[in-house]
Each structure stands twice: as structure tokens, then as C-alpha cells.
N, C-alpha and C positions, 0 to 999 in steps of 0.2 A: 256442791259447789254449782253443778250445771243441772241438776235435777229439779231444782225448787222445791225440795223436799223439807217438810216442817218436823217429820219424826223419823228416826231410825231405831233399829233395835240390832244389837249383836249378841250372838251367841257362840259359845266355845264348848265342843263336845268331843268325846272319843267314839269313833265308829269302829265297833269290833267286826271280826271276820278274819278271813284267812291270813290278810294283811291289815293289821290294825292301823288307823288314820287319825289324825287329828284334824277337826273340821271347825274352821270359823266361818260364820255366815252373818251377812250384813244384809238387812232388808229396810227399805225406806218407802216413804209414800210419795215420791216424786213422779215426775212425768213419764219415767221410762226412757227407753231408746238408746241405752248403754251400747257402745259400739266397740267391737274387739279389733277394729281394723289397724292395719299399721300405722304407727305413728301416734296412736292414741295411748293413753297412760294404762289402760287395762291390757293392751297388747304386752306392754313391757312387764306388768306383774304376771300374766300368763307365762311368759318367756322365763322369768326368774323362778316361779314355781317349778317348771319343768325342768331346771338343772337340779332340783332335789326330788326328782320323780313324783312332783305335786301335779295338782290340776287345778285350773279355775273354772268354775261352773257359773254361767250367767243365764238369768231369765229377767229379761227386761222388755216387755212388749211396750209399744207406743201407747201413751197414756198411762204406764205404770201399773203396779209398782216395780221396782227393781229388787231382785233377789241376786247376790253375789255370794258364792261359797269358794272358800280355799281349802283344799285338802292336801295334807302331806304324809306320808308314811311314817309311823314312829314305833319304837318298841312298846310291847305292852307291859 
């Protein structure tokens, strides 16, 4: 909505390791600059993921693209 993106890709995968995790990743071709500041929607998403021992990872340099990944622990 705010990124002026024209394309987005979504992947879902299992990340194996000592603690298996489910990972959902969204990448767009927008203008970047996603903000985790308090009061922004992404901060709320980060807080909700933390409740289930999950993590939100954001790479969104000015000029784009934005890469957002959500990881949560899961049984293998």
C-alpha cells in the first residue's frame, strides 16, 4: 500500500536446525523504507510474533526493495 510496489513474491519454507522454524518471506519491488517504529503496523506484527517465540526480520533500504521474513518455531 505505501511502498508503491508493482510486484511481490511470497515464499514459505521450513528452516531445519536445532530448532526447526517455519519461515514466510515477502519481497517487493517498492521504494523501501519500511519502519519498525512504535505505532507502525510492522511493530505490532513483530510484537505478535514474539508472543509465540517468533521473529520478524526486515531489510528495507531507502529505494527498495523490501524483504520481510516472519519465522516461528514448529515441530518437525
